[in-house]
BAROPA-546714 format. One record per residue (C-alpha): chain; residue in three letters; x, y, z. Coordinates in nm, 4 decimals, always signed. Layout:
N
   chaine   residu         px         py         pz
        A      ALA          X          Y          Z
...
//
This chain:
158
   chaine   residu         px         py         pz
        A      MET   +11.4839   +10.0143    +7.5874
        A      THR   +11.8153   +10.1197    +7.7416
        A      ALA   +12.0694    +9.9149    +7.9286
        A      PRO   +12.0920    +9.9775    +8.3023
        A      ASN   +12.3864   +10.1744    +8.4286
        A      PRO   +12.6638    +9.9181    +8.4908
        A      THR   +12.8081   +10.1297    +8.7725
        A      GLU   +12.4928   +10.0922    +8.9774
        A      SER   +12.4257    +9.7761    +9.1716
        A      PRO   +12.0532    +9.7190    +9.1214
        A      THR   +12.0405    +9.4171    +9.3524
        A      LYS   +12.1462    +9.6169    +9.6587
        A      PRO   +11.8930    +9.8220    +9.8508
        A      ALA   +11.9425   +10.1980    +9.8268
        A      ASP   +11.9506   +10.2447   +10.2025
        A      ASP   +12.1017    +9.9756   +10.4238
        A      SER   +12.0740   +10.1893   +10.7389
        A      SER   +11.7100   +10.1029   +10.8042
        A      SER   +11.6778    +9.8037   +11.0293
        A      ASN   +11.3227    +9.6831   +11.0083
        A      SER   +11.2223    +9.3362   +11.1156
        A      SER   +11.1804    +9.1281   +10.8044
        A      THR   +11.1265    +8.7620   +10.7326
        A      GLU   +11.3932    +8.7812   +10.4588
        A      PRO   +11.7244    +8.6126   +10.5381
        A      THR   +11.9919    +8.8689   +10.6172
        A      SER   +12.2476    +8.6989   +10.3898
        A      SER   +12.0735    +8.8119   +10.0711
        A      PRO   +11.9553    +9.1631    +9.9862
        A      SER   +11.5837    +9.2185    +9.9509
        A      ILE   +11.4540    +9.2558    +9.5980
        A      SER   +11.1506    +9.4608    +9.5074
        A      ALA   +10.9236    +9.3983    +9.2085
        A      THR   +10.9622    +9.7663    +9.1160
        A      GLU   +11.3398    +9.7688    +9.0806
        A      THR   +11.5641    +9.6513    +8.7971
        A      VAL   +11.7873    +9.3543    +8.8843
        A      GLU   +12.0702    +9.2174    +8.6717
        A      LEU   +12.1628    +8.8602    +8.7569
        A      ASP   +12.5259    +8.7798    +8.8300
        A      SER   +12.6995    +8.5350    +8.5978
        A      ASN   +12.7654    +8.1847    +8.7304
        A      PHE   +13.0338    +7.9757    +8.5558
        A      VAL   +12.9696    +7.6525    +8.7499
        A      LEU   +12.7663    +7.4723    +8.4817
        A      SER   +12.9788    +7.5798    +8.1852
        A      LEU   +13.3114    +7.4958    +8.3533
        A      ALA   +13.1726    +7.1624    +8.4766
        A      ILE   +13.0852    +7.0704    +8.1174
        A      VAL   +13.4362    +7.1681    +8.0039
        A      ALA   +13.5794    +6.9440    +8.2787
        A      ILE   +13.3484    +6.6565    +8.1823
        A      GLY   +13.4578    +6.6965    +7.8204
        A      ALA   +13.8230    +6.6801    +7.9239
        A      ALA   +13.7596    +6.3661    +8.1295
        A      VAL   +13.5639    +6.1985    +7.8495
        A      GLY   +13.8375    +6.2884    +7.6007
        A      PHE   +14.1146    +6.1605    +7.8243
        A      PHE   +13.9535    +5.8405    +7.9527
        A      LEU   +13.6971    +5.7337    +7.6903
        A      ASN   +13.6954    +5.8903    +7.3454
        A      LEU   +13.8915    +6.1891    +7.2224
        A      TRP   +13.6271    +6.3002    +6.9698
        A      ALA   +13.3361    +6.2712    +7.2118
        A      GLY   +13.5368    +6.4625    +7.4716
        A      LEU   +13.6154    +6.7303    +7.2151
        A      VAL   +13.2465    +6.7757    +7.1302
        A      VAL   +13.1455    +6.7974    +7.4979
        A      GLY   +13.4377    +7.0286    +7.5741
        A      LEU   +13.3531    +7.2609    +7.2840
        A      PHE   +12.9940    +7.2799    +7.4072
        A      GLY   +13.1300    +7.3777    +7.7501
        A      VAL   +13.3486    +7.6485    +7.5920
        A      PHE   +13.0420    +7.7750    +7.4031
        A      LEU   +12.8564    +7.8012    +7.7370
        A      VAL   +13.1516    +7.9884    +7.8930
        A      VAL   +13.1352    +8.2439    +7.6093
        A      GLN   +12.7567    +8.2736    +7.6492
        A      THR   +12.7972    +8.3233    +8.0246
        A      VAL   +13.0211    +8.6216    +7.9527
        A      ARG   +12.8087    +8.7660    +7.6683
        A      ILE   +12.4443    +8.7144    +7.7710
        A      ARG   +12.2857    +8.9091    +8.0569
        A      LEU   +11.9450    +8.8596    +8.2172
        A      ILE   +11.7831    +9.1718    +8.3593
        A      PHE   +11.4556    +9.1665    +8.5522
        A      THR   +11.2681    +9.4945    +8.5077
        A      PRO   +10.9353    +9.5812    +8.6722
        A      THR   +10.7454    +9.4591    +8.3605
        A      ALA   +10.9642    +9.2054    +8.1743
        A      LEU   +11.2665    +8.9786    +8.1693
        A      ASP   +11.5106    +9.1450    +7.9302
        A      VAL   +11.7940    +8.9584    +7.7607
        A      TYR   +12.1027    +9.1518    +7.6512
        A      LYS   +12.3960    +9.0477    +7.4336
        A      GLY   +12.6670    +9.2599    +7.5880
        A      GLU   +12.5183    +9.6099    +7.6036
        A      THR   +12.2678    +9.5481    +7.3218
        A      PRO   +11.9056    +9.4551    +7.4033
        A      PHE   +11.8280    +9.1210    +7.2393
        A      ARG   +11.4844    +9.0103    +7.3570
        A      SER   +11.2182    +9.1039    +7.6083
        A      PHE   +10.9743    +8.8631    +7.7739
        A      PRO   +10.6797    +9.0543    +7.9327
        A      TYR   +10.5643    +8.8919    +8.2567
        A      ASP   +10.1966    +8.9126    +8.1601
        A      GLU   +10.2612    +8.6567    +7.8821
        A      TRP   +10.4190    +8.3949    +8.1135
        A      GLU   +10.2189    +8.0805    +8.1867
        A      ASN   +10.4681    +7.9030    +8.4170
        A      TRP   +10.8350    +7.8486    +8.4967
        A      ASP   +11.0618    +7.6003    +8.6716
        A      ILE   +11.4266    +7.5476    +8.7596
        A      PHE   +11.5174    +7.1852    +8.7030
        A      TRP   +11.7079    +6.9755    +8.9506
        A      SER   +11.7185    +7.1746    +9.2727
        A      PRO   +12.0322    +7.0119    +9.4235
        A      VAL   +12.2420    +7.1360    +9.1293
        A      PRO   +12.0325    +7.3719    +8.9140
        A      ILE   +12.1153    +7.3147    +8.5479
        A      LEU   +11.8184    +7.4354    +8.3444
        A      PHE   +11.5697    +7.7219    +8.3661
        A      TYR   +11.2415    +7.6663    +8.1825
        A      PHE   +10.9609    +7.9106    +8.1216
        A      LYS   +10.6541    +7.9019    +7.9020
        A      GLU   +10.4915    +8.2015    +7.7438
        A      VAL   +10.1551    +8.2082    +7.5719
        A      ASN   +10.3087    +8.1272    +7.2315
        A      SER   +10.6482    +7.9718    +7.3080
        A      ILE   +10.8599    +7.7622    +7.5424
        A      HIS   +11.2135    +7.8565    +7.6489
        A      PHE   +11.4963    +7.6522    +7.8017
        A      ILE   +11.7977    +7.8413    +7.9341
        A      PRO   +12.1021    +7.6774    +8.0954
        A      ILE   +12.1716    +7.8076    +8.4451
        A      LEU   +12.4508    +8.0529    +8.3603
        A      TYR   +12.3404    +8.2911    +8.6348
        A      ASN   +12.3081    +8.2875    +9.0107
        A      PRO   +12.0258    +8.0326    +9.0590
        A      THR   +11.9248    +8.1674    +9.4013
        A      ALA   +11.8857    +8.5225    +9.2688
        A      LEU   +11.7045    +8.3897    +8.9603
        A      ARG   +11.4498    +8.2037    +9.1738
        A      LYS   +11.4059    +8.5022    +9.4054
        A      CYS   +11.3413    +8.7400    +9.1127
        A      LEU   +11.0864    +8.5002    +8.9642
        A      GLU   +10.9079    +8.4713    +9.2981
        A      VAL   +10.9181    +8.8473    +9.3671
        A      HIS   +10.7442    +8.9144    +9.0360
        A      GLN   +10.4864    +8.6505    +9.1350
        A      LEU   +10.5188    +8.4647    +8.8076
        A      PRO   +10.3055    +8.1488    +8.7860
        A      THR   +10.4982    +7.8333    +8.8618
        A      GLN   +10.4553    +7.4654    +8.7938
        A      ARG   +10.6865    +7.2865    +9.0325
        A      SER   +10.8579    +6.9681    +8.9276
        A      GLY   +10.8712    +6.6805    +9.1702
        A      ASP   +11.2520    +6.6781    +9.2089
//
């Protein structure tokens, strides 16, 4: 498995000159199940946890704030290091430029993104394992990629 070319933008259509009538919103590019899409990093969750840690440390308990703040810093580092790439056949996880893990779509049983108003956790279940991933990526693009690949979903009631 090779890493996609970082100079290419896989989320943008190759030809924007065609103007066909589509039900897709014009604010987001269309994504095809046959293309490779790398999700953009999103620092909202990790920086919010750092801020909560600072507030807890300042107003309540220094040690508790330090623990929460260090967890937030850990998430900031993971946001920079870890990349999610949707290929036509699998969700690939990279650490920097190195492939780390691949999750073939045909092994997925269901998925969900918890708490729609402020997405904080992405869950998916494979045949033999369950995965929880903090939302360190663009949640809208994540949901769109999951839906484009027609992965089975089990919606929460939030």
